[in-house]
C-alpha positions in Angstrom: 85.3 86.2 100.4 86.7 85.0 97.1 90.3 85.4 97.5 93.1 83.5 95.5 94.9 81.7 98.3 99.0 81.5 98.9 100.8 79.3 101.2 100.1 81.7 104.2 97.2 81.4 106.8 94.0 81.9 105.4 90.7 82.9 107.2 88.9 79.8 108.4 92.1 77.5 108.8 91.8 77.6 112.7 88.9 76.8 115.3 89.7 79.1 118.2 92.5 80.8 120.2 94.8 77.8 120.8 94.9 76.9 117.2 95.8 80.4 116.2 98.5 80.6 119.2 99.8 77.4 117.1 100.0 78.9 113.6 102.0 82.1 115.4 104.4 80.0 117.3 105.0 77.6 114.1 106.0 80.9 112.1 107.7 82.9 115.1 110.9 81.3 115.1 111.4 81.6 111.3 110.5 85.4 112.1 113.2 85.7 114.4 115.9 84.2 112.2 115.1 86.7 109.8 115.4 89.6 112.2 118.8 88.0 113.5 120.3 89.0 109.7 119.6 92.8 110.2 122.2 95.1 111.5 119.9 96.4 114.0 118.9 93.1 115.8 121.9 91.4 115.1 123.0 93.7 117.9 120.2 93.4 119.9 119.3 89.4 120.1 121.7 86.8 121.4 122.2 84.4 118.7 123.0 81.9 121.4 119.6 82.1 122.7 117.1 83.7 120.2 113.7 83.7 121.5 111.7 80.4 120.1 108.4 81.1 122.0 105.9 84.2 122.5 106.9 84.3 125.9 110.8 84.2 125.1 109.9 87.2 122.6 108.2 89.4 125.6 111.7 89.7 127.1 112.8 91.6 124.2 112.6 95.5 124.4 110.1 97.0 122.4 111.1 98.5 118.8 110.3 102.2 118.4 109.8 104.4 115.5 112.9 106.3 116.7 115.1 102.8 116.3 113.5 102.8 112.8 114.8 106.8 112.1 118.2 106.1 113.8 118.7 102.9 111.2 117.6 105.0 108.1 118.1 104.1 105.3 119.0 100.2 105.6 120.0 99.5 109.0 117.0 97.2 109.3 117.6 95.3 106.2 117.6 91.8 106.6 118.1 90.4 102.8 120.3 91.5 100.1 119.3 95.0 98.3 118.9 93.2 95.1 115.9 91.0 96.7 113.9 94.3 97.4 110.7 95.2 95.5 109.9 98.5 97.0 111.1 101.3 99.3 108.8 103.3 101.6 108.5 106.1 103.9 105.9 106.9 106.4 104.4 110.5 106.6 104.9 113.2 109.1 108.2 112.2 110.8 110.5 114.6 112.1 114.3 114.5 111.4 115.0 111.2 109.7 112.5 109.3 107.7 110.8 106.2 109.0 112.2 103.6 106.1 110.3 100.6 105.3 111.0 97.8 102.5 109.6 94.6 101.1 110.4 91.8 99.0 108.1 90.6 96.1 107.2 87.3 98.6 106.5 90.1 101.3 104.3 91.7 99.0 102.2 88.4 98.8 101.3 88.8 102.2 100.6 92.5 102.3 98.2 92.3 99.2 96.3 89.5 100.8 95.7 90.8 104.2 94.2 94.2 102.8 92.0 92.2 100.4 90.2 90.7 103.4 87.3 92.6 102.8 84.0 91.0 103.7 82.4 92.8 100.7 84.9 91.2 98.7 86.7 92.4 95.2 86.3 90.8 92.0 87.3 91.3 88.2 84.0 93.0 87.9 85.0 95.7 90.1 86.4 99.2 89.2 88.5 100.2 92.0 89.4 104.0 92.8 92.5 104.2 94.7 92.7 107.7 96.1 95.4 107.7 98.6 99.2 108.9 98.0 101.5 106.6 96.0 104.6 108.6 96.6 106.8 107.0 99.2 104.1 105.5 101.5 102.6 102.2 101.1 98.9 103.2 101.1 98.1 103.4 97.4 100.6 100.7 96.4 98.8 98.4 99.1 95.4 98.7 97.7 96.4 98.6 94.1 98.5 95.2 94.6 95.0 93.9 96.6 92.9 94.8 93.7 95.0 93.2 91.2 95.4 90.2 93.1 91.5 89.8 92.4 91.4 91.1 89.1 90.0 94.5 89.5 90.3 97.3 87.3 92.4 99.6 89.2 92.0 103.5 89.0 95.4 105.0 90.2 93.6 108.3 91.5 96.6 109.4 93.8 95.5 112.4 96.3 98.6 114.3 96.3 98.8 114.9 92.5 97.9 118.0 90.3 96.7 115.4 87.9 93.9 114.4 89.7 91.5 117.4 91.4 88.4 116.9 92.7 86.5 117.5 89.7 88.4 114.8 87.8 88.0 112.2 90.8 84.0 113.1 90.6 84.0 112.8 86.7 85.9 109.3 86.9 83.6 108.0 89.5 80.7 108.7 87.6 81.8 108.1 84.1 84.0 104.6 84.7 81.1 103.2 87.2 83.6 102.9 90.0 82.2 100.4 92.4 84.8 100.5 95.1 87.1 103.2 96.3 90.1 103.7 99.0 90.9 106.9 100.7 90.7 108.6 104.1 87.2 109.4 105.4 87.4 113.2 104.6 87.8 112.3 101.2 84.3 110.9 100.9 82.6 114.1 102.2 84.8 116.4 99.7 83.7 113.9 96.7 79.9 114.3 97.8 80.5 118.4 97.8 82.2 117.7 94.1 79.6 115.7 93.0 77.1 118.3 93.9 78.8 121.0 92.5 78.8 119.0 89.0 75.1 118.6 89.3 74.9 115.0 90.4 73.4 113.4 93.4 76.1 111.1 95.8 73.6 108.7 96.7 71.7 108.3 93.2 73.8 109.1 90.3 76.5 106.5 91.2 74.6 103.2 90.8 77.5 101.1 90.7 79.3 102.0 93.4 79.1 99.2 96.1 81.2 100.2 99.0 83.9 102.9 100.5 87.1 101.5 102.0 88.4 104.0 104.6 91.5 104.2 106.6 94.2 106.8 107.6 92.3 108.7 110.3 90.4 108.2 113.4 86.5 107.9 112.3 83.8 108.4 114.6 80.6 106.2 114.3 78.5 109.7 113.5 80.7 110.4 110.5 80.9 107.1 109.4 77.1 106.8 109.2 77.0 110.1 107.7 79.1 109.2 104.9 77.2 105.8 104.6 74.0 108.0 104.3 75.5 110.2 101.7 76.5 107.8 99.2 74.1 104.9 100.4 76.9 102.4 100.5 78.7 100.6 103.2 81.8 102.6 104.6 84.1 99.6 105.6 86.9 100.5 108.0 90.9 99.5 107.5 93.6 100.0 109.9 97.3 99.6 109.3 100.6 101.5 108.6 103.4 102.0 106.1 105.8 100.3 108.4 103.4 97.1 108.7 100.7 97.1 106.1 96.9 96.3 107.0 96.8 95.0 110.6 92.8 94.8 110.9 89.9 94.8 108.5 86.1 95.0 109.1 84.1 91.9 109.5 80.3 91.8 108.3 79.4 92.8 111.7 81.0 96.0 111.6 84.0 94.9 114.2 87.7 95.7 113.4 89.7 92.2 113.8 93.2 92.1 114.1 95.0 89.7 111.5 96.5 87.8 114.5 97.1 84.7 112.1 100.0 87.2 110.3 100.9 89.2 113.2 101.5 88.8 116.8 99.6 91.8 118.8 100.6 93.2 122.5 98.9 96.0 124.3 101.5 98.3 126.1 100.7 100.4 128.9 103.3 103.4 128.7 102.6 104.7 132.1 103.6 101.4 134.2 105.6 99.5 131.4 103.4 96.3 131.3 102.3 94.5 128.5 99.0 92.7 128.2 97.4 90.6 125.3 94.0 92.8 125.5 92.8 96.0 127.2 93.5 99.5 126.5 96.8 100.7 125.6 99.4 101.3 122.8 99.5 98.7 120.0 102.7 96.7 119.7 103.0 94.4 116.5 105.5 91.6 115.2 104.8 90.7 111.8 105.3 87.1 111.2 105.4 87.0 107.3 107.9 90.3 107.0 111.3 89.1 105.6 112.9 92.0 104.3 112.7 94.3 107.4 111.5 92.2 110.5 110.0 94.1 113.2 110.0 92.5 116.7 107.7 93.9 119.3 107.1 97.2 117.1 105.5 100.0 119.3 103.1 101.6 116.7 102.1 104.4 119.4 98.5 104.2 118.5 96.1 104.0 121.4 93.8 101.0 121.0 91.4 98.8 123.1 92.0 94.9 122.2 89.3 92.4 123.0 89.1 88.5 122.6 85.5 88.2 123.0 83.4 86.0 120.4 82.3 88.0 117.4 79.5 86.3 115.5 81.6 86.5 112.3 83.3 83.0 113.1 86.7 84.6 112.1 87.9 84.0 115.6 90.5 86.7 115.7 90.6 89.7 118.3 88.7 92.7 118.0 90.5 96.3 118.2 89.2 99.9 118.6 91.4 102.2 117.1 91.7 105.6 118.9 95.0 106.6 116.7 96.3 109.6 118.7 92.8 111.1 118.8 93.3 110.6 122.9 95.3 114.2 122.2 93.4 116.7 123.2 93.7 120.7 123.7 92.8 122.3 126.8 89.8 124.8 127.3 89.4 125.6 130.9 89.7 122.6 132.8 88.6 120.2 129.9 90.6 118.5 127.2 89.1 118.8 123.7 89.7 116.1 121.6 89.1 116.2 117.8 87.4 112.7 118.0 84.8 114.0 120.6 83.9 117.2 118.5 83.6 115.4 115.1 80.8 112.8 116.8 78.7 115.7 118.1 79.3 117.6 114.4 77.7 114.7 112.7 74.7 114.3 114.8 73.5 117.3 113.8 70.5 116.6 111.4 71.1 115.7 107.7 69.0 118.3 106.9 71.4 121.1 107.9 73.8 119.9 105.2 77.0 120.3 107.6 80.0 118.5 106.2 82.8 120.6 106.9 83.9 122.0 110.2 86.9 123.4 112.0 87.7 124.6 115.6 90.2 126.4 117.7 90.6 125.8 121.3 91.5 128.5 123.2 92.2 128.9 127.0 88.8 129.9 128.0 86.5 129.1 125.0 86.2 126.8 122.1 85.6 128.3 119.0 84.0 126.2 116.0 83.2 127.0 112.5 80.5 124.9 110.4 79.7 125.3 106.7 75.9 125.5 106.6 73.4 126.9 103.9 71.9 130.2 105.0 68.4 128.7 105.9 69.9 126.3 108.4 72.8 128.8 109.9 71.0 129.9 113.1 69.5 126.5 114.1 72.7 124.3 113.2 75.1 126.9 115.2 72.5 126.5 118.3 72.2 123.0 118.5 76.0 122.3 117.9 76.7 125.0 120.6 74.4 123.1 123.0 75.5 119.9 122.4 79.2 120.8 122.9 78.4 122.7 126.4 76.7 119.6 127.4 79.2 117.3 126.6 82.3 119.4 127.6 80.9 121.9 129.9 83.1 124.4 128.3 82.3 128.0 127.1 81.7 127.4 123.2 81.1 129.7 120.1 79.9 128.5 117.0 79.8 130.4 113.7 78.2 129.4 110.8 79.9 130.1 107.4 78.6 130.1 103.9 79.2 127.1 101.8 82.3 127.1 100.1 84.2 129.0 102.7 86.2 126.2 104.3 86.5 123.7 100.8 86.5 126.7 98.1 84.0 126.2 95.2 86.9 126.3 93.1 88.5 123.2 94.7 85.4 121.3 93.7 85.0 122.4 90.1 88.2 123.5 88.7 90.3 121.1 86.1 94.0 122.5 85.6 96.0 121.1 82.6 98.5 118.8 83.5 101.6 120.4 81.7 105.1 119.0 81.0 108.3 120.6 81.2 109.3 123.3 78.4 112.4 125.3 77.4 111.3 126.9 74.1 108.7 129.9 74.2 107.1 132.2 71.9 107.5 135.9 72.1 104.2 136.7 74.2 104.6 133.6 76.1 105.8 133.8 80.1 108.9 131.9 80.4 109.2 132.5 84.2 108.3 128.6 84.7 110.8 127.3 82.3 111.4 123.4 83.1 109.2 123.8 86.4 105.9 122.6 85.4 103.3 123.0 88.0 
């Protein structure tokens, strides 16, 4: 990878676990010193005996999402406010927001970690960023990483009325977009929008080199389907607004934790024990985060971590991210997960053209709806029902729906005007939306 280098650790600077441990412990004392400046950790840490080793750190209690919410907005701040570069909040929180903030120096680490893509980014790339910019970190993170390598950024957002799917499709086609960043579901919707516009996803976008995805669990079957649709690699990323990128994919398709830039532990919530590998909840201590240090932060994501060798030579632990996909709904005596269902849906033959589905878990029956052309409807429904019954052993009803039912055609083709606020109207104009420009 052609990366501008900073003074931070770079891939290839260690040859094995022992050297990686030395890198981690070398930075840990600075990380703890930064943490001791924040009101939250000032109360939690004993200033006379700050942790200096990874073993010392393990004696501290975990930091939780609730701790961040309870200390909203600046109870975790470890630098003067004047040094902050950005403020963010994570999505989907109840009650107080989950705040995060970063200095300009923190942003060097953030951008470098996200840019660790095996396929590389350069000034020749046109990079569509199709994740939220508002308050979340994700859009800004990809934007900064792309600019670090000189790429042209198309700030697409996916919460903006100014960027409907028809415009996304037009931009991808007309601007010769080479790389994209989005949740996996977006890639399927783009394919439908491209088809609605008369374009073929795998043929009429020859500049496209790869699809970068993250933000939701991705099964191997759905990933493979997206890759076949577009004819390019689908490269997975894992992270959070509170931490930035935590893991990226190597050329062998394995997610590696950025253990040179953060410490990782695996926490078993049933027993309260913590270990370096195995299955459990991921706990992270970013090592180069000054504005808002986090010591032993429990992401609450279910993962499986391994220190087995990988042929890529990065000498970093690997992680399988289950997210919160382990959560399921009961049907009869079985727990049904979205992850498990998704894998079955996308094992259906490509010729059935099934991209979109939904399911409802009821006490005695699992009801599934799939969009599928009429000529394949009966076969697709019967085949999926058989797959689900064989996998889960529950009563299953699968209904085939006409394309455009779950994702309306108008959502793929409409191009609404981007309006500005008005206060003056003509005699025949509707002034009911004066000032409200949506």
